[in-house]
Structure formats: structure tokens, C-alpha cells
Residue, then its C-alpha position, 0 to 999 in steps of 0.5 A: m500500500e503507497q504511504n502518503f507523503t507531502f513533496d514539495p515541487v522542484p523548480g525547473e522546465f519540462t520538455k516533451d517529446g512525444s510520449a518522453w520527458t525531460f526535466t531540467p532543474n532551475p537552479p541547477w542541483e546541489p551535488g550530492d545524494r538526491l531523491i525524486v518522485a514524479r507523477q502525472a495527471v490526466d483528466g484530474t487522476i493521478s498516477s502512482a509515484s515513481w521513484c528515483d534516487f541518484q548522486v549530483r556529481p560536482p563540476k570536473p575541474s581543469i588543470t592549467a599546464p605549466s609553462s616550460p620548462v617545468a621545475a621539480k617544484e612546480y606548482l600546478t593551477v586547478t581551475g573550476v572548483y566548485n564554490g563551497t566545502v570541496a575536498l580536492q585530490m591530485r592524481s597521477a596517471t595510475g589513479t594514486e593520489i600525489p601527496g601535496f597541498f592545495s591553497p585554501t580557498g576560491d575557485t581557482r586553487t594552485f597545488t605544490p607537490e609534496e616532493e619533487w616532481a619525477p624527471g621527465t613526463n608527468r600525467v596528473t588529473v584532479v577530481q574535486t569532492v563535494n557533499g561525499v560525491t566525486s566528480d570525473p576526473s578532469d582532463e589529464c595535464t602533461f607536462t615534462v620537467e627537464e632531467g639535471d645531472k644528479p650530483e654524487a651522493p656525499r661520502f662519510e667521513l665518520p665513523y669508520a665503516h665496520t669499526n666499532t662506535s658509541t650509542r652516540p657516535t660522531i657522524k661526519v660526511t663531505g658533499l657539496p659545498l653548502a648543500l642540504i645534507t641529509v643522514r638517515l639509518a639506512d631505510a629507516a629514520v632521518l636522523h639529521s638533515e642540516a645544510a653543509d658549510a662552505d667547504g662541503i662538510l656536515e659534522f653531528r653528534v647522534d642524538p637519541p642514541l642508536i640501538p647497540g648491533d649492527n647498523a648502516l648508514e644513508v646520505k644524499q644532498k641537494g644543492n642549486g639542482p637535483e637530488s642526489h641519490w641516497s648513497e650504498p649503506h655504510p655500515f658500523i657497530v653500535k657497541e653496549p653501553p659499559s656495565i657497572p663496574v663491582i668494589k671488590a675491597p675494601g670489604n663493606g664496613q671494614s677497616t682500611p690504612r688511611k691510604p686506602v687501596i681500592r680494587g674492583e672489576g669492570e671492562t677493558r675500556g673508556q675508564i672508570l670515575l671513583r668518587h665519594e657519595n656525599d659529594p657527587d660532583y667532585l671525581i676522587d680519580t679517574i681509573i683506566g678501564e680494565r677488567r680488574w682495577t686497582w686505586t692506590a690512594k696517593e695521600p693519607w685519608a682522614v680517619g673516619d668513615y667512608t662512602i665510594q661509588v664507581k661507574q664506567t664510562d667509554d666514548g660518551d656512554s656510561s654507566e649508572w653509578s655502582q651501590p654505595r660501598m661503606f669502609k672506615v679508615v683507621q690510624 
């Protein structure tokens, strides 16, 4: 049984050709989903309703072909943009979205690619979406980006290939003077990007620390011309930070002469730092890092109770301070 609805007439014009008719809305419909109902009346009798739901597409926009020569970061001009809330999308010849930035307002917009256009011939289209409905793609815009000679990738000076480094090694590369040099972990996150000096040198210390184990770096540069390719991976090994050293003597709570002899165990690398627990800013001494180390006081200590700690450092990496060791200095 047909339900009773109240329908508002749609402004527009009918044209009839025999038994067929055409309806042209005036003003044109907004883009989006539409549901219309048609009826006809003959001698006062109204027919049943004929339903039709469909989508109204926004008009397809256009791209103005840029003038030659086309720069690698050339912007494109898009016209015919719908007047209202609209989403624009630039697409490659294969239909893949091209990341970039559209200017925010107006029926004419500019599109700037996030990455440089590929050297050679580029073919792109643009679509616009209004109220959830996407337009037909624009006519294809074809332009050619001149392919200049790519510079060689910079070379690594530090760290030396296949050598051991700390978790925060110093990285030094040599490239073109004043070029923007970018260093990353191989096929991974960018560590640093900065302009080289007038001699083409970029030097920095890694932060945050790298993960111990096998690592590799890649580098590229961009001067006034095209950007270089990433370099071949530059391998090196990041060492584990030192473990906390241990104080073996004097024993906890033991007594010792006024020139204490302190012995312990650590690692054969870097340095052992020795301090009083209650005076953390003042080091008693620095000892060469050894598997078994010994320190002997050169001057007599005052009689009394002492608490000491040690930690080990190596090339900028450091262990935590050891547990406090308490002992007595006696006459």
C-alpha cells in the first residue's frame, strides 16, 4: 500500500517529445545524494509515484598546463573548483593520490607537490569531492620536468666503516659546499638534515642514542640542482654501553689504613670514575678501564667513615653508579 507523503515541487522546466519527457532543474541541483518522485495527472486523476534516487556529481575541475621549462617543485593551477566545502585530490596517471598542498580558498587553487615531480614526462588529473560525491577526473594534464645531472651522494668520513662506535657516534660527511645534506639509518628514520659548510662538510653527534648492534647509514644531498640518490649503506657496529663496575675491596664495613687501596672489576675499555657518595660533583680520581682495576691513595685520608661509588664510561656512553661501598679509615 502506498504511503502518503507531502512533496515539494522542484523548480525547473519540462520538455516533451512524444510520450517521453525531460526535466531540467532551475537552479541546478547541489552535488550530493538525490531522491525524486514523479507523477502525472490526467483529467484530474493522479498516477502512482515513480521513485528515482541518484547522485549529482560536482563539475569536473581543470588543470592549467604549466609553461616549459617545468621546475621540479612547480605548482599546478586548478580551475573550476566548486564554490563551497570541497576536497581536492591530485592523482597520477595510474590513479594514485599525489601528496601535496592545495591553496585553501577560491574557484582557482594552486597545488604544490610534497615531493619533487619525477624527471621526464608527468601525467596528472584532479578530482573534487562535494557532499560525499566525487567528480569525474579532469582532462589529463601532461608536462615534462627537465632531468638535470644528479650529483654524487656525499661520502662518510666518520664513523669508519665496520668499526665499533658508541651509541651516540659523531657523524661526519663531505659533499657539495652549502648543500642540504640528509643522513638516515638505512631505509629508516632520518637522523639529521642540515646545510653543509662552505667546504661541504657536515658533522654532528647522534641523539637520541642508536640501538647497539649492526647499523648502517645512508646520505643524500641537494644543492641548487637535482637531489642526489641515497648513498650505498655505510655499515658500522654500535657497542653496548658499559655495565656497572663492582667494588671488591675494601669490604662493606671493613677498616683500611689511611692510604686506602680500592679494588674492583669492570670492562677493559674507557675509564672508571671514583667518587664519594656525599660529594657527587667531585671525583676522587679517574682510572683506566680494566677487567680488574686497582686504585691506591697517594695522600693519607683522614680517619673516619667513607662511602664511595664507581661507574664506567666509554666514548660518551656511561653505566649507572655502583651501589655505595662503606668502610672505615683507621690509624
